[in-house]
C-alpha positions, 0 to 999 in steps of 0.5 A: 367457876364459869356458868355451868353448861352440858359438859362432855368428859374426856374417856379414861382407857383401860388395858384388861387382859381380856379387852379388844379393839373397838373402844378407841375407835368407837369414841375417834381416838387412834388405836393402840396395839394393847387390848382396852377393855374399858374406856370410863366416860364419867368418873369420880373414882380415885385415881380416875377422874374424869376432866372436862373436854368442852368449853371453858371449864377444859381441864377440870376434873368432875370431883372440883366441879362437885366441891365448888357447887355440889347442888348446880351439879347434882340438884336433889341428889346429894355426892356419896362419900365426897364423889359423883354417885355413878360411874359410866363406861363402855365395854369392848369383850373379845374374851370372857370377864371373870366370874365375878360379885360386887358387895353391897353398900353394907358389905363395902363400908364394913370392910373399907369405912367410905367405899361404897357398893356396886349395884349396875345395869348393862345395855348390849350394843354389840354381840356376835351369834356365840356370845353370852351373858352369865347373870345369877344363879341356876335354880338350886345352886347353893354356896356348896354346890357353887364351891364343889363347881368351882373346885372341879372348874365347872363354875359356869355350869351353876350360872344362869346364861343366855344369848344377848340381842343389841338393846338388851338390857340387864340390871345386876344388883350387888350380890348378883354373880356374873360374867360377860361373855367373848364378844360382846361391847356393852355400855355400863352404868354403876355405882361410883365403886370399883369392888370386884371380887374375882370368883373364876377366871376360866382357867387364863394365865395372864400373858404379862406374868405368866400366872392365873390372875388372883381370885377372891373366893372368901369376899367374893363368897361373902358377898354372893347372894345365892337367893338371887336367882336368875337374872334376865334382861329387862322388859322395857316400860314405853312412857311415850313414844320415843322413850323407854324406861330400862332401869328404876332403883335406889340409885340411878334410872335409866331410859332409852331415847330413840328418836328422829325429831328434835325432843327436850330431855333433862329436867330441872333439879335433877343431874342426867347423864345422856350417852348417845349410842347411836347416830349424832345430833345437837344438844343445845349448840353442842354436837354430839356423837356415837359414843359422847358422854354429856353430863347436864348439871341439874341447874340446867334443866330442860334441853334440846336435843336435835337428832341428825336422822334417827339417833338413840341416848341412854339417859342416866339419871341421879337418885 
């Protein structure tokens, strides 16, 4: 294998009933007529494998990189079920996503051995004044009252909801019932998993089928954590003048770096993924634009980030 370097990947676009038209232009790709809800920028999900887009390793899948030398990529971290542990994506919600929930590792594995659960975090990139996020239950919601609300088509009234602002970060442990409201654009980092149980879909009809989308009530309710309670945006912890910690959990860390002057990023022995959400710059000799995700293999150690004016990076570390 060629010597490793900061790796970019081709985005994988997903058409969704609730999607919009902002992601392809955001990632400097030609628009299409179909609504695009997601752009997976780092993925090792079966059927949606990221391929390298820069340098000598162009066309190589992320999974092949791990198979060749996982420790060079991940350092002290390990593949999970033979896969890169995290999935990173952008979302463009023109309509509401379903009210949904994801299983824990134990619940996912019990149903399908080898599957991961899904703990995730969002960072809000764009929001309109009427946008809402739904995260966790309102106090007093129980399995019984939630089932009654679903039957009465009043499900959203059981959920904690708030108006987000750009920059908000929301951390959602597996088992948190949630929904992304309309007119929002987000970045998301999560465990490598594509298991979603829909509980409510806003009485929506899929234009392609003329039918409502399938629900997963039994599996979803079995995974719903009614002790979770409301889930508000996190309070960032400033670690240095230009760097703040947003999330630190057993699966990943998430930091935000906002700077107009050069700074060293990455860490020897740890795999990091840098996502530029505002501005542009260079990472070593690699040009980085808004929307780019760059994987820093653990073997590389620190790299110099030189912004062009003020720029913002989200740094995802793998535990």
